[in-house]
FITIKE-330068 format. One record per atom (N, C-alpha, C): atom name; x, y, z. Coordinates in pm, 1 decimal, always signed. Layout:
<rokols>
+------+----------+----------+----------+
! atom !       xx !       yy !       zz !
+------+----------+----------+----------+
!   CA !        X !        Y !        Z !
...
+------+----------+----------+----------+
</rokols>
This chain:
<rokols>
+------+----------+----------+----------+
! atom !       xx !       yy !       zz !
+------+----------+----------+----------+
!    N ! +21253.1 ! +13017.4 ! +11444.7 !
!   CA ! +21381.6 ! +12970.3 ! +11491.6 !
!    C ! +21489.6 ! +13071.4 ! +11454.3 !
!    N ! +21591.2 ! +13070.5 ! +11534.7 !
!   CA ! +21699.3 ! +13164.7 ! +11510.4 !
!    C ! +21785.5 ! +13119.4 ! +11392.5 !
!    N ! +21850.3 ! +13216.4 ! +11332.8 !
!   CA ! +21941.8 ! +13185.9 ! +11222.8 !
!    C ! +22056.3 ! +13099.2 ! +11273.4 !
!    N ! +22097.2 ! +13119.3 ! +11397.1 !
!   CA ! +22205.9 ! +13041.0 ! +11454.5 !
!    C ! +22169.8 ! +12892.7 ! +11460.1 !
!    N ! +22048.5 ! +12862.9 ! +11504.1 !
!   CA ! +22007.0 ! +12722.7 ! +11509.5 !
!    C ! +21992.9 ! +12664.9 ! +11370.1 !
!    N ! +21943.1 ! +12742.4 ! +11276.5 !
!   CA ! +21932.4 ! +12694.9 ! +11138.2 !
!    C ! +22070.6 ! +12663.5 ! +11080.4 !
!    N ! +22170.0 ! +12749.5 ! +11108.0 !
!   CA ! +22306.5 ! +12726.0 ! +11058.9 !
!    C ! +22363.1 ! +12596.2 ! +11114.9 !
!    N ! +22337.6 ! +12570.6 ! +11241.9 !
!   CA ! +22386.1 ! +12446.5 ! +11302.1 !
!    C ! +22333.9 ! +12325.4 ! +11226.9 !
!    N ! +22206.3 ! +12326.6 ! +11197.9 !
!   CA ! +22142.9 ! +12212.5 ! +11133.5 !
!    C ! +22195.9 ! +12191.4 ! +10993.3 !
!    N ! +22209.4 ! +12296.7 ! +10915.4 !
!   CA ! +22259.7 ! +12278.1 ! +10779.5 !
!    C ! +22405.1 ! +12232.6 ! +10782.7 !
!    N ! +22477.7 ! +12267.4 ! +10886.9 !
!   CA ! +22614.0 ! +12217.4 ! +10903.3 !
!    C ! +22618.7 ! +12068.5 ! +10932.8 !
!    N ! +22506.8 ! +12012.0 ! +10976.7 !
!   CA ! +22498.3 ! +11868.7 ! +11007.3 !
!    C ! +22434.2 ! +11791.2 ! +10893.4 !
!    N ! +22430.8 ! +11849.4 ! +10776.0 !
!   CA ! +22374.0 ! +11783.6 ! +10658.1 !
!    C ! +22226.0 ! +11751.1 ! +10676.5 !
!    N ! +22154.8 ! +11840.6 ! +10738.8 !
!   CA ! +22009.5 ! +11827.8 ! +10751.3 !
!    C ! +21947.6 ! +11942.3 ! +10672.4 !
!    N ! +21830.0 ! +11918.7 ! +10623.6 !
!   CA ! +21765.7 ! +12021.3 ! +10541.5 !
!    C ! +21689.2 ! +12123.6 ! +10625.2 !
!    N ! +21651.9 ! +12087.2 ! +10747.5 !
!   CA ! +21577.0 ! +12181.2 ! +10830.2 !
!    C ! +21596.1 ! +12148.6 ! +10977.6 !
!    N ! +21565.3 ! +12245.9 ! +11060.0 !
!   CA ! +21572.4 ! +12230.1 ! +11204.7 !
!    C ! +21444.1 ! +12164.0 ! +11252.3 !
!    N ! +21456.6 ! +12047.7 ! +11315.4 !
!   CA ! +21340.7 ! +11975.2 ! +11366.8 !
!    C ! +21363.0 ! +11946.4 ! +11513.9 !
!    N ! +21321.6 ! +12039.5 ! +11599.0 !
!   CA ! +21340.7 ! +12021.3 ! +11742.7 !
!    C ! +21249.3 ! +11914.1 ! +11800.9 !
!    N ! +21161.7 ! +11856.4 ! +11719.1 !
!   CA ! +21082.7 ! +11742.2 ! +11764.1 !
!    C ! +21166.6 ! +11615.2 ! +11764.1 !
!    N ! +21282.6 ! +11620.9 ! +11702.2 !
!   CA ! +21375.7 ! +11508.4 ! +11698.4 !
!    C ! +21470.1 ! +11517.9 ! +11818.8 !
!    N ! +21471.2 ! +11412.9 ! +11900.7 !
!   CA ! +21562.9 ! +11412.2 ! +12015.0 !
!    C ! +21708.3 ! +11417.9 ! +11970.0 !
!    N ! +21737.8 ! +11358.3 ! +11855.5 !
!   CA ! +21874.7 ! +11362.0 ! +11804.0 !
!    C ! +21917.5 ! +11505.6 ! +11772.8 !
!    N ! +21831.6 ! +11579.5 ! +11706.4 !
!   CA ! +21862.6 ! +11719.0 ! +11673.6 !
!    C ! +21872.3 ! +11801.7 ! +11801.1 !
!    N ! +21779.3 ! +11781.8 ! +11893.1 !
!   CA ! +21782.8 ! +11855.0 ! +12019.0 !
!    C ! +21912.2 ! +11825.7 ! +12095.0 !
!    N ! +21953.0 ! +11700.0 ! +12099.0 !
!   CA ! +22078.9 ! +11663.9 ! +12165.5 !
!    C ! +22198.0 ! +11730.9 ! +12097.6 !
!    N ! +22195.2 ! +11740.6 ! +11966.3 !
!   CA ! +22304.8 ! +11805.5 ! +11895.2 !
!    C ! +22309.5 ! +11955.1 ! +11924.4 !
!    N ! +22194.3 ! +12018.2 ! +11937.7 !
!   CA ! +22191.5 ! +12160.7 ! +11973.7 !
!    C ! +22249.5 ! +12178.1 ! +12113.6 !
!    N ! +22209.0 ! +12091.4 ! +12207.4 !
!   CA ! +22262.4 ! +12098.8 ! +12343.1 !
!    C ! +22412.9 ! +12074.1 ! +12345.8 !
!    N ! +22459.4 ! +11984.4 ! +12261.8 !
!   CA ! +22601.0 ! +11945.9 ! +12260.2 !
!    C ! +22687.3 ! +12042.8 ! +12181.5 !
!    N ! +22643.2 ! +12080.5 ! +12063.5 !
!   CA ! +22729.5 ! +12155.4 ! +11971.7 !
!    C ! +22682.6 ! +12296.9 ! +11942.1 !
!    N ! +22574.8 ! +12337.1 ! +12006.6 !
!   CA ! +22521.9 ! +12469.8 ! +11979.5 !
!    C ! +22615.3 ! +12579.4 ! +12027.5 !
!    N ! +22592.8 ! +12698.0 ! +11975.9 !
!   CA ! +22667.4 ! +12814.4 ! +12022.9 !
!    C ! +22577.8 ! +12895.1 ! +12115.9 !
!    N ! +22628.5 ! +13001.8 ! +12169.9 !
!   CA ! +22554.6 ! +13080.9 ! +12267.1 !
!    C ! +22421.4 ! +13130.8 ! +12211.8 !
!    N ! +22419.6 ! +13173.9 ! +12087.0 !
!   CA ! +22294.3 ! +13221.2 ! +12026.9 !
!    C ! +22190.7 ! +13108.5 ! +12017.6 !
!    N ! +22235.0 ! +12989.7 ! +11978.7 !
!   CA ! +22143.3 ! +12875.7 ! +11968.6 !
!    C ! +22090.3 ! +12837.4 ! +12106.4 !
!    N ! +22177.6 ! +12839.6 ! +12206.2 !
!   CA ! +22133.6 ! +12804.8 ! +12341.8 !
!    C ! +22036.5 ! +12908.2 ! +12396.7 !
!    N ! +22058.3 ! +13034.7 ! +12366.9 !
!   CA ! +21963.9 ! +13138.8 ! +12409.6 !
!    C ! +21827.2 ! +13114.9 ! +12347.0 !
!    N ! +21827.1 ! +13081.2 ! +12219.4 !
!   CA ! +21701.2 ! +13054.7 ! +12150.2 !
!    C ! +21632.0 ! +12931.8 ! +12210.2 !
!    N ! +21707.2 ! +12828.4 ! +12237.8 !
!   CA ! +21649.5 ! +12708.7 ! +12297.2 !
!    C ! +21590.0 ! +12740.9 ! +12434.9 !
!    N ! +21660.1 ! +12819.7 ! +12513.6 !
!   CA ! +21609.8 ! +12861.3 ! +12643.9 !
!    C ! +21479.6 ! +12939.7 ! +12627.6 !
!    N ! +21477.2 ! +13030.2 ! +12530.8 !
!   CA ! +21356.1 ! +13109.2 ! +12505.6 !
!    C ! +21239.3 ! +13018.7 ! +12467.5 !
!    N ! +21264.5 ! +12921.3 ! +12381.8 !
!   CA ! +21159.5 ! +12828.2 ! +12340.7 !
!    C ! +21110.3 ! +12744.4 ! +12459.4 !
!    N ! +21202.5 ! +12704.3 ! +12544.8 !
!   CA ! +21166.7 ! +12621.6 ! +12660.9 !
!    C ! +21084.5 ! +12698.1 ! +12763.3 !
!    N ! +21093.6 ! +12830.2 ! +12760.7 !
!   CA ! +21019.9 ! +12912.8 ! +12856.3 !
!    C ! +20871.6 ! +12878.1 ! +12858.6 !
!    N ! +20812.5 ! +12859.0 ! +12742.9 !
!   CA ! +20668.7 ! +12835.1 ! +12731.7 !
!    C ! +20633.4 ! +12694.0 ! +12687.8 !
!    N ! +20728.6 ! +12601.4 ! +12696.5 !
!   CA ! +20703.2 ! +12466.8 ! +12644.8 !
!    C ! +20746.9 ! +12360.1 ! +12745.7 !
!    N ! +20656.5 ! +12318.6 ! +12834.8 !
!   CA ! +20691.1 ! +12217.1 ! +12934.5 !
!    C ! +20737.4 ! +12084.7 ! +12871.5 !
!    N ! +20681.2 ! +12049.1 ! +12757.0 !
!   CA ! +20722.3 ! +11923.9 ! +12691.7 !
!    C ! +20867.4 ! +11933.5 ! +12644.4 !
!    N ! +20906.5 ! +12048.7 ! +12591.4 !
!   CA ! +21045.1 ! +12068.6 ! +12549.4 !
!    C ! +21137.6 ! +12061.4 ! +12670.2 !
!    N ! +21097.1 ! +12122.8 ! +12781.3 !
!   CA ! +21179.5 ! +12117.1 ! +12901.9 !
!    C ! +21196.8 ! +11972.6 ! +12949.1 !
!    N ! +21091.0 ! +11893.4 ! +12943.6 !
!   CA ! +21099.0 ! +11752.8 ! +12984.1 !
!    C ! +21194.8 ! +11675.9 ! +12893.7 !
!    N ! +21191.1 ! +11703.9 ! +12764.6 !
!   CA ! +21281.2 ! +11636.4 ! +12670.9 !
!    C ! +21426.0 ! +11678.1 ! +12695.6 !
!    N ! +21448.0 ! +11807.2 ! +12723.0 !
!   CA ! +21583.4 ! +11853.9 ! +12753.2 !
!    C ! +21634.7 ! +11781.1 ! +12876.8 !
!    N ! +21552.7 ! +11770.8 ! +12980.0 !
!   CA ! +21593.7 ! +11701.9 ! +13102.5 !
!    C ! +21628.4 ! +11556.2 ! +13073.7 !
!    N ! +21545.7 ! +11488.3 ! +12996.2 !
!   CA ! +21572.3 ! +11348.7 ! +12961.1 !
!    C ! +21707.0 ! +11334.8 ! +12888.5 !
!    N ! +21732.2 ! +11424.6 ! +12794.9 !
!   CA ! +21856.8 ! +11418.4 ! +12717.7 !
!    C ! +21976.8 ! +11448.4 ! +12806.4 !
!    N ! +21966.2 ! +11550.5 ! +12890.5 !
!   CA ! +22077.3 ! +11585.3 ! +12979.9 !
!    C ! +22112.1 ! +11467.2 ! +13070.6 !
!    N ! +22011.2 ! +11392.1 ! +13112.0 !
!   CA ! +22034.5 ! +11278.7 ! +13201.8 !
!    C ! +22087.0 ! +11154.5 ! +13130.0 !
!    N ! +22078.0 ! +11150.5 ! +12996.9 !
!   CA ! +22119.0 ! +11031.6 ! +12921.3 !
!    C ! +22240.0 ! +11051.2 ! +12831.3 !
!    N ! +22263.8 ! +11174.7 ! +12787.1 !
!   CA ! +22366.4 ! +11200.4 ! +12685.5 !
!    C ! +22480.9 ! +11280.0 ! +12747.1 !
!    N ! +22605.2 ! +11237.2 ! +12726.6 !
!   CA ! +22717.5 ! +11318.1 ! +12776.1 !
!    C ! +22721.8 ! +11452.8 ! +12703.9 !
!    N ! +22710.2 ! +11559.9 ! +12780.6 !
!   CA ! +22710.4 ! +11694.9 ! +12725.1 !
!    C ! +22819.2 ! +11776.9 ! +12792.3 !
!    N ! +22867.7 ! +11880.5 ! +12725.6 !
!   CA ! +22974.1 ! +11961.6 ! +12784.9 !
!    C ! +22929.5 ! +12045.4 ! +12904.9 !
!    N ! +22802.3 ! +12083.7 ! +12914.2 !
!   CA ! +22755.6 ! +12170.8 ! +13022.8 !
!    C ! +22624.9 ! +12120.1 ! +13084.1 !
!    N ! +22621.5 ! +11997.1 ! +13133.6 !
!   CA ! +22493.9 ! +11943.8 ! +13183.2 !
!    C ! +22438.9 ! +12021.5 ! +13301.8 !
!    N ! +22525.1 ! +12066.7 ! +13392.5 !
!   CA ! +22476.1 ! +12138.4 ! +13511.1 !
!    C ! +22418.5 ! +12273.8 ! +13472.3 !
!    N ! +22469.1 ! +12333.3 ! +13366.6 !
!   CA ! +22410.0 ! +12457.3 ! +13316.3 !
!    C ! +22265.5 ! +12433.5 ! +13275.9 !
!    N ! +22242.7 ! +12325.4 ! +13201.7 !
!   CA ! +22107.3 ! +12297.3 ! +13154.8 !
!    C ! +22016.0 ! +12260.6 ! +13269.8 !
!    N ! +22068.0 ! +12189.0 ! +13369.4 !
!   CA ! +21984.9 ! +12158.6 ! +13486.2 !
!    C ! +21947.8 ! +12286.5 ! +13560.8 !
!    N ! +22042.3 ! +12378.3 ! +13573.8 !
!   CA ! +22013.4 ! +12506.0 ! +13639.7 !
!    C ! +21911.4 ! +12586.0 ! +13558.8 !
!    N ! +21923.4 ! +12582.9 ! +13427.0 !
!   CA ! +21827.1 ! +12652.9 ! +13342.2 !
!    C ! +21687.8 ! +12594.1 ! +13361.8 !
!    N ! +21678.3 ! +12462.1 ! +13366.0 !
!   CA ! +21548.8 ! +12397.8 ! +13387.3 !
!    C ! +21493.7 ! +12430.4 ! +13525.6 !
!    N ! +21580.7 ! +12433.6 ! +13625.6 !
!   CA ! +21537.1 ! +12469.7 ! +13760.9 !
!    C ! +21482.2 ! +12611.6 ! +13763.8 !
!    N ! +21538.6 ! +12699.4 ! +13681.9 !
!   CA ! +21490.7 ! +12838.1 ! +13678.5 !
!    C ! +21346.9 ! +12847.3 ! +13627.2 !
!    N ! +21301.5 ! +12744.5 ! +13556.5 !
!   CA ! +21163.3 ! +12738.5 ! +13508.9 !
!    C ! +21071.6 ! +12672.3 ! +13611.1 !
!    N ! +21130.1 ! +12625.4 ! +13721.1 !
!   CA ! +21050.7 ! +12558.0 ! +13822.7 !
!    C ! +21048.5 ! +12407.3 ! +13809.4 !
!    N ! +21126.8 ! +12355.0 ! +13716.3 !
!   CA ! +21133.7 ! +12209.5 ! +13701.5 !
!    C ! +21203.0 ! +12149.7 ! +13824.0 !
!    N ! +21155.3 ! +12033.5 ! +13867.4 !
!   CA ! +21217.0 ! +11964.7 ! +13980.7 !
!    C ! +21342.5 ! +11892.8 ! +13932.3 !
!    N ! +21455.5 ! +11923.8 ! +13994.2 !
!   CA ! +21584.5 ! +11869.0 ! +13953.0 !
!    C ! +21642.3 ! +11787.3 ! +14068.3 !
!    N ! +21690.5 ! +11668.8 ! +14037.4 !
!   CA ! +21762.3 ! +11587.2 ! +14135.1 !
!    C ! +21909.5 ! +11625.6 ! +14126.2 !
!    N ! +21954.3 ! +11707.7 ! +14219.8 !
!   CA ! +22091.5 ! +11758.3 ! +14216.7 !
!    C ! +22193.7 ! +11652.2 ! +14255.5 !
!    N ! +22147.6 ! +11535.9 ! +14299.6 !
!   CA ! +22237.2 ! +11425.9 ! +14338.3 !
!    C ! +22259.3 ! +11327.6 ! +14223.0 !
!    N ! +22188.9 ! +11347.5 ! +14112.9 !
!   CA ! +22195.3 ! +11253.1 ! +14000.9 !
!    C ! +22337.1 ! +11245.3 ! +13944.4 !
!    N ! +22374.7 ! +11126.2 ! +13905.7 !
!   CA ! +22502.6 ! +11108.2 ! +13837.0 !
!    C ! +22476.9 ! +11120.2 ! +13687.6 !
!    N ! +22538.6 ! +11219.8 ! +13628.3 !
!   CA ! +22517.3 ! +11247.2 ! +13486.3 !
!    C ! +22623.8 ! +11178.5 ! +13401.8 !
!    N ! +22589.1 ! +11144.0 ! +13277.3 !
!   CA ! +22690.2 ! +11089.8 ! +13186.7 !
!    C ! +22801.8 ! +11191.6 ! +13168.7 !
!    N ! +22923.8 ! +11143.8 ! +13160.1 !
!   CA ! +23037.7 ! +11234.8 ! +13149.4 !
!    C ! +23080.1 ! +11252.2 ! +13004.6 !
!    N ! +23109.3 ! +11376.7 ! +12969.0 !
!   CA ! +23165.3 ! +11409.6 ! +12838.8 !
!    C ! +23316.1 ! +11389.8 ! +12850.0 !
!    N ! +23366.4 ! +11292.8 ! +12781.8 !
!   CA ! +23508.5 ! +11259.8 ! +12790.0 !
!    C ! +23590.4 ! +11327.9 ! +12680.3 !
!    N ! +23530.6 ! +11424.2 ! +12612.6 !
!   CA ! +23603.2 ! +11501.9 ! +12514.1 !
!    C ! +23658.0 ! +11420.5 ! +12397.8 !
!    N ! +23582.6 ! +11321.9 ! +12354.1 !
!   CA ! +23625.6 ! +11242.5 ! +12238.5 !
!    C ! +23723.9 ! +11132.6 ! +12272.4 !
!    N ! +23746.8 ! +11107.8 ! +12400.3 !
!   CA ! +23841.7 ! +11003.4 ! +12441.7 !
!    C ! +23772.9 ! +10871.5 ! +12446.3 !
+------+----------+----------+----------+
</rokols>
C-alpha cells in the first residue's frame, strides 16, 4: 500500500489500512488525495472483487466525484449504468 493511503488511515484513528472494510474503502473514496486514488486505481486494475465493491459504494454513498469513479470502472470494462441516480454529496449540509 502507498504511504498516502497509510497516512489517511492513521489520520482516522485506525491502526492499519484494511481495504477489506467497506467503511475504510468508502473513506478512501471520499477523503483520499490524488496519490491514494492512484493507488486504489492501480489495485483495482487486477482485482475484480475490489472493483465490484467500489461500484457498490459509489452507488450507495454520497461521494465528491462519483462519475470519476464510474468512468474509472468503465475503463476496466465494468458495465456501468450511466442513467443511475447517484447519492448526492451535499457538502456537509
